[in-house]
Steps between C-alpha positions, in 0.01 A plus 500: 500500500767776518773529239821674602789601292788726598311708756169511294181352639238359274182394685276295273169647406180366658249362255244754391187471283531702183203606317557463123249786421584860518277644770492797739674522835398210725707502802777695682845503365725329734805740504654336804444142380596299202851407379788745501848450384692654786855615486691468822682831567813305590501293189808572270441664167641188331197299568274347223127533515225252419138547571296240676226293323178666415166360612278704276326359187621608155239364270616683200297440177669433169575854374401602146355822367493698187662849521269783588408734221480797736813707562574748777606848422573784744162592656308175410429230263485493115315238280764559227725198475849545613714544185870424460776751438716232329448667160610846397179709487509861355132577594500735801167371610631141499815610670299670776279204559808275547682718759346291783369146461300352773572805698345611817588762762507451878351836587353438834418862540352466845847369629728746345556708807570187700748360238672836487555493873605125485761591230640774695517293820647203321816711414583542863396146605698179487183297482375488147141631479494638868269794460538690823861483611448754765319241710785276497847491633772685307555330173837336428670701224706225329659545168203381308271749668735783438527401133122468482464862597745615241337286214161657573639831453616424150311567183503279191615734198233560247526333158743655269466543124592143410682618191876433590482148390499624136826695568661183651376274212385652178372176374216533750364788284352237276289365794406844635119434470532204738737663740320829524174321559668288772631808668164686466321207666755504776445870542121450516543241770713732696243777475225262596689386811573855584129590467333209667781380756706815572799381313720182477632560855162464652384234252783273586400493871217255433616300793382781728146464379468128396549191698528557876582847638505583873399830667478588869125381501536172326580312169355566164501235234427589125509285197421558136278211388244639259385144396401414855146510606553471874815497710610442857821510678586172686780372703632392839370823648142413441516117508457506121136591530394652171206670662700700748667752281313555182646777270328775319559584132520845333419586143852429374492127617721571813388311808582645845456421868621676823579307797512718815750433780408270771393658834846479632635692207668192337442451124202298386736279296802377712838507334571164338138405444402319179257682274312458182209658307198286426302605191186396319611531140354416157701173532390413846613558855871546519758569781790705383809643662480881502653630183703760692609258781844576651584139620360163399598154644431144437393280793692169556310228313288741311498595141337840498669798637321743753546885512644618827424838656859612564523793741738437771537724799765776475741311719505201250525704179845499343659855518729586209835624613691562181454738221488385146840487314559730207422358162826383347614612151529140393272224630651162585208287592493172686165337418364288781219279626467509867335161543773295315792706632581249767775240465264263668192338325253728678304820445732773610372791707531881460703509820756234395526660160570834684775348728658251258439599135525878503846517642607259223344722233689799650829301516475391133481868393140541381328821584138396448294196594202411298248286697251267309175354633424770756130545411300212646455201262301193621695272257867495615622338176384810302823659589295787633354591167127394562410760761195451701536785754658810357551704823612202722863391535536124483429347833711190419806698591369681805305810604470833331730640786759238425510624147535864614793396718657327197470823288628704776806287546569517131490873523745494789739304274455748220298269273201619304202258514309450184174309488407263219139640455231316301249731352491325160251225605346339816444152616206295357422399862138572593517411859796716613538765227333761291371266231107501501530712821148636477378207305547676176756420229573861416553652847877576513576326175385509139213262448513204256804381318662842527517475866683160489857425445498151340863429549527624858154371593435835681268811488578821320421846641264745335738809515226732368294446817511787744497271802763269353722816457441595852571152624826449316637853542422490872674154510820640352507785754419264794821310465708808462338676790415239753797263450735751359602308187731702264333411183362217286578259229167488314435155381344397172480841340501366146194309587334829621576714207360276225177329445693190373719513817814435302387143453621328176615842382854552370586872547729613226530866585258624239308790660177366371530226764480760768269771396195326353164338565679229716612753745292515826493874549321473848789292626759729365321803657503316826875447480537875440286581796688260738842643390349847557395409840820325603744758377284797618458383855821308533764660273773252608294198421589256214278357240613211279266356233519138379427558126620258242347698213738781500224769482642836408456787750486231790763671704430862396334725768135521484494886458716439193248268346653173636369220718722619786710192613855559628634184358392221271615144564731415207325153455657419154859454654394178698347357188806571301731314750273201483524518124875524515543210750323269270775549244849393481772743608616526140152635405482779731514836341657794679298761308175299582585538868578861493196594295264335743659647800494858351166490312300722711331837457674831542415672823306206627699312768503130540561241772702209358533150620663197365229246616156533629344340811293288275797324369565368855165331501475116462487425130716772401880568518705760663812618327716277731286203410532586123871522539585210743185277530550184705868561543403752762399207726829321496781743423451817696713400794850646498648177624398331181637553145304727293356414146512695173126556544542648848798710389305651211182540702667694780688725257208580283254559795724778616550647160130492408405684817763763472434585137137525579551740777762681292299568192148409573344801662500758788400242758567139579299221650582149634279243643599363838754212470579538136802709595683191597334258255240340732501134407130410564185633324215631697181286539217619724325242711221347294324171436761401240791494747311383801476857631861508572692810593830346427558715184306795612812663671840656419819320589701805610729266694634382168610833386663566838691164512874557452534134377255540204554668168174685545690740734709632226208602290343662795809694580521611132145632522576685812797657353309597187251696725771676696685602176162656368452666840858654473495602132119543427549372148140394439389861500785661335414686190807379327457152324691401201562158349830500329545148403272185426753272327324197357838326442663559826161476692594821672274789624645826623299791618525815721251600769599804687876491569504116485608276220345157483668227308328172439667197330238242434728272315502148634882442431677807378679738743652822373817659613560870426146543382437859408178661624392856419389754764376864513717641778886475516690409811564204728248225551465241762294178542204533718322173425636184350283199458822271490589590852541180723259651745230479223582143406746604229856416418686804592660559165495880545726702726266716705770748571581560129474868366394587156609820329329646196650563139420831328365352191154431357382141518154350451375864446638590853766777548711273727570134574688272734626132481346225712505129554158342428488139605226281356151530641582791726364843572728773628407855606762783481461824678665835412740628780395861456771654716772335312441558134823403343462443129747304301631597160352335194606143426796440274362398166844349386 
């Protein structure tokens, strides 16, 4: 049988007899036979790939094994049990023994000269891992290749003193023992990487040593699997014969095999072939997808995934045409999920997202797109957070080259592309992922209960392991270098930084909660290292950490003693809005709102958002649903009368989003569809809904429909983004709240040269309402939530001009009079070239 799909040919595999016992080479490898996933040169880049059915046996035994008591250190094994750096230790001997846990060094001294040559040649070659470019045609110097040359010339700055954090926050002096120990361990790790690996830059190129690497002579495959007793590479290329390509192991637990080119010079493994590694482990025979695999697919009708050897010929590789946009001063992030970005109940593709969704994001005024669920995850309903293949882009949406095309288009539009990266945990999946990869519980993860997240049902990395550090640091670099992402939003950082993972812990802001025995120092050191790496090699890249705890120093540079993130997600704001929406309007407190929005650490930037993507999931509620609930289904058409619930909901929806952007941080994030109050929740296909895709999509057509009230909310969100672009108020150093009136329900604040006036009162409108301001002159309206275009009632004259009085008011040197209708937000801008102050008010 032959399966065909969009120019891809899937011949079925012939039946083969597979020996269950590991034995020597018993037969020729059939490099020209077997099954290949072939990509037609004429096939469009928008195709979607699935692999054909496998014919090999996969009799994996039940997997269980106690953690090994031996640990690896640079140069060999040690019988000393791996200890934890969770506690603050003062003994130098203990500290030294904890610099590297489970660590080993891929020296391969006999290959050093070859690797140096391959590294030099790879700089001038467009084929990753092509060792001898001189024997090939002239390489294609696309934007990615040129950038790669520049990156490899950069050096990551050495660690600083780590002492500036005490100048920034003197309260940290009381926790100096912990913080100095943390920084000392970080310095020792940097020194060890410099000594054994040649520095972070070289260490982070693990994908050039592990997994599949290609030279002019053939393909080398390496895998770190110290728990395995025997290993063989199997796949379409050798008819899944475990005796054909048996691997050899070195003293560090690294398995290796070299497959020379065929007689005609073609690679031993054809592009598109399915591959796995078969291992005899302490838990029995096991077939695993290579840990460093660059592409992985699920065959129609099959449950397990297969690794794919992805190395298309030059003429099929996507060539980057556009340079990266400059990093903007203020980030306005549109958070997306490619698969559910179609208006139809299907899994959307990278190509359709590129052509249909990216222009929308640009038009709405956002300057960055954050994409979820990129790393391959075998369970679609995990939202992309249970990763199985860390180096592989999800095949559900298309090919790796399709993803590159998407990112290149975003760059053409001037959009940064941020990846929602998951290094906080990994899927519990044994068949497709890293869990029990070599048959042991403590391979990439902590063994026992420490390596299991009971709430997420996932595995937890051992950040003190040398090879885990290599794997994760290389993974971060891979996405920046190979796909040209512009940065990351690191998921679940709170879970990483504490041994309790933030579960059932209410962080109150007491510093003892951050710097004590519950802190996972290994994990914090990894975060420092990855921020070092990213900012050292890609200075324009952005790192955002999802931390709910509010750990001090989180967004302070590493050399100053901080963790090194550029931004923290201001997660408390979304929780506050849920709390407020459960109350009556009469019970809202203006001071409560402003305190939550401004409660962030000095010199540590935040990305604010009014609601998270989790609130859009079935069983939860978005802000729009909290406000309007079932009325959204019947009263959003403009040809029908509105209701008090709808009027209130639309008004507050706009106000909540604007005040969050205005006061909440130096960046802003919105999940796709929420800008217009998407009326349906998200529900991934699952057994409970009959595996329906009906709710796993975004109805952008509702926000575009001129006959629906959703359009007004979308227009307001667009105007909000464009006002921020014009005035840059989120990053202005000047921010002052001059009024939070609990009686009037009014909030007035300044950000830059803008004055924001919010009237949250449900009935009262105020004429000649006096608001203070810093600078005198003439003001004009630049954004009015009551505009008819935004679903308002046009109670404000958009052409009105406002002149200041020279008299102190609300602790401001100037003021002007405004009309503040109920439930409206109005933004006034100083007209700087016409500063015409008015005399003080007549007090008579």
